[in-house]
C-alpha positions in Angstrom: -3.1 11.3 0.7 -2.4 8.4 -1.7 -4.4 7.5 -4.7 -8.1 6.6 -4.4 -11.0 6.8 -6.8 -11.3 10.2 -8.3 -10.4 12.4 -11.2 -6.9 12.8 -12.6 -5.8 15.8 -14.6 -8.0 14.8 -17.6 -9.8 11.5 -16.7 -11.4 9.8 -13.8 -10.9 6.4 -12.1 -8.2 4.9 -9.9 -5.3 7.1 -9.0 -1.7 6.6 -7.7 -0.6 10.1 -6.9 0.7 11.2 -3.4 -0.2 14.5 -1.9 0.9 16.4 1.3 -1.4 18.9 3.1 0.2 21.7 5.1 -2.1 22.7 8.0 -0.2 26.0 8.6 -0.4 27.3 5.0 -3.7 25.5 4.1 -2.1 24.2 0.9 -1.7 20.9 -0.9 1.6 19.8 -2.5 1.8 17.1 -5.2 4.7 14.9 -3.9 4.9 11.8 -6.2 3.0 9.7 -8.8 1.4 10.6 -12.2 -1.4 12.9 -13.0 -3.1 10.2 -15.0 -5.6 7.5 -14.0 -5.4 3.7 -13.8 -1.6 3.4 -13.6 -0.2 -0.1 -13.3 2.6 1.2 -11.2 6.4 0.6 -11.5 7.6 -2.0 -9.0 11.3 -1.9 -9.7 13.3 -4.2 -7.4 12.1 -5.3 -4.0 13.7 -3.2 -1.1 15.5 -0.9 -3.6 14.3 2.8 -3.6 14.2 4.4 -7.0 12.8 7.6 -8.6 11.0 5.4 -11.1 9.2 3.3 -8.5 5.5 4.0 -8.0 2.7 1.8 -6.5 -0.2 0.8 -8.8 -3.4 2.9 -8.8 -5.7 1.8 -5.9 -8.4 2.8 -3.5 -9.4 1.3 -0.2 -5.8 0.7 0.9 -6.0 2.6 4.2 -2.6 4.2 3.6 -1.9 5.5 7.1 1.1 3.9 8.9 4.1 6.0 9.8 7.2 4.2 11.0 9.7 5.4 13.6 11.8 7.0 10.9 8.8 9.1 9.7 8.4 7.0 6.5 4.9 6.4 5.1 3.7 2.8 4.5 0.7 1.1 3.0 -0.4 -2.4 2.1 -2.4 -3.5 -0.9 -5.7 -1.9 -2.1 -8.5 -2.3 -4.6 -7.5 -1.5 -8.2 -9.4 -1.1 -11.4 -10.7 -4.2 -13.3 -11.6 -5.7 -9.9 -8.0 -6.2 -9.1 -6.8 -6.4 -5.5 -3.1 -6.2 -4.5 -0.9 -7.7 -1.8 2.1 -5.4 -2.2 3.7 -3.4 0.7 5.2 0.0 -0.1 7.3 2.6 1.8 7.6 6.2 1.0 10.6 8.0 2.4 9.7 11.6 3.0 13.4 12.7 3.3 14.3 11.3 -0.2 10.9 11.6 -1.8 11.3 7.9 -3.0 9.0 4.9 -3.1 10.3 1.4 -2.2 8.4 -1.8 -3.0 9.1 -3.7 0.3 7.2 -7.0 0.0 4.5 -8.9 -1.8 3.9 -9.5 -5.4 3.3 -7.1 -8.4 0.6 -9.4 -9.7 -3.1 -8.7 -8.7 -5.6 -11.1 -7.0 -3.0 -13.3 -5.5 -4.1 -15.9 -2.9 -1.3 -15.2 -0.3 1.1 -17.4 1.6 -0.2 -18.1 5.1 2.6 -20.2 6.6 2.2 -21.2 10.3 -0.2 -19.2 12.4 1.7 -17.0 14.9 5.1 -17.6 13.3 6.8 -14.8 11.2 8.3 -16.0 8.0 9.9 -14.1 5.1 7.7 -16.2 2.7 4.4 -15.1 4.3 2.2 -12.7 2.3 -1.4 -11.8 3.1 -4.0 -12.4 0.4 -4.7 -9.5 -1.9 -7.3 -7.2 -0.4 -8.8 -3.7 0.1 -11.0 -2.2 2.8 -9.2 -3.7 5.8 -8.8 -2.5 9.4 -5.3 -1.4 10.4 -3.3 -0.1 13.3 0.3 0.2 14.6 1.3 -1.2 18.0 3.7 0.3 20.6 6.6 -1.8 19.2 6.3 -0.3 15.7 4.6 -3.4 14.1 1.8 -2.8 11.6 -1.4 -4.9 11.8 -4.2 -5.6 9.4 -7.5 -7.4 9.9 -10.1 -8.6 7.4 -11.0 -6.7 4.3 -12.3 -7.8 1.0 -10.6 -9.7 -1.8 -11.0 -9.1 -5.6 -14.2 -7.2 -6.3 -15.0 -6.3 -2.7 -17.6 -9.1 -2.5 -15.2 -11.7 -0.9 -14.9 -10.8 2.8 -11.8 -11.9 4.8 -11.4 -12.3 8.5 -7.7 -13.0 8.9 -5.3 -11.0 11.1 -1.7 -10.3 10.2 1.3 -8.6 11.9 4.1 -7.0 9.8 7.5 -6.1 11.3 9.0 -3.3 9.2 12.4 -3.8 10.8 12.8 -7.5 9.6 10.4 -7.1 6.6 8.3 -10.1 7.7 4.6 -10.9 8.1 
């Protein structure tokens, strides 16, 4: 469970903490992130894992992809002040480290669409939250639609991300 809209240790709003639930023991474990609200995140260097890396506080990011190496992934989300993000993150369960994989650290970015159907290292989907997502049998991550900025700007574009070559 990553972030969301809720109550931190002492205040409420957007969160960027990561939690693990153990079904056998019926217990939650706090894995990463701060116990405060509205964090801007620490992006570090793209594709370099670091103990100081942490995604920005968001909700509506549908954080649910798991790659073939058992790492957790998510794209974007809705942040506070009507921010939407277009960043891709990976959390390695074996090292307990976040890696900023792709996208920008700036909110409300328009995206780079490139040529339809052609992967490119420069492609980045527009900032968004509330999108549909799935993983195909080849290990690619897909997103469709969502809302930009203040959730009042619906999108109807579809994107495929290949985690092996880090391209949309």
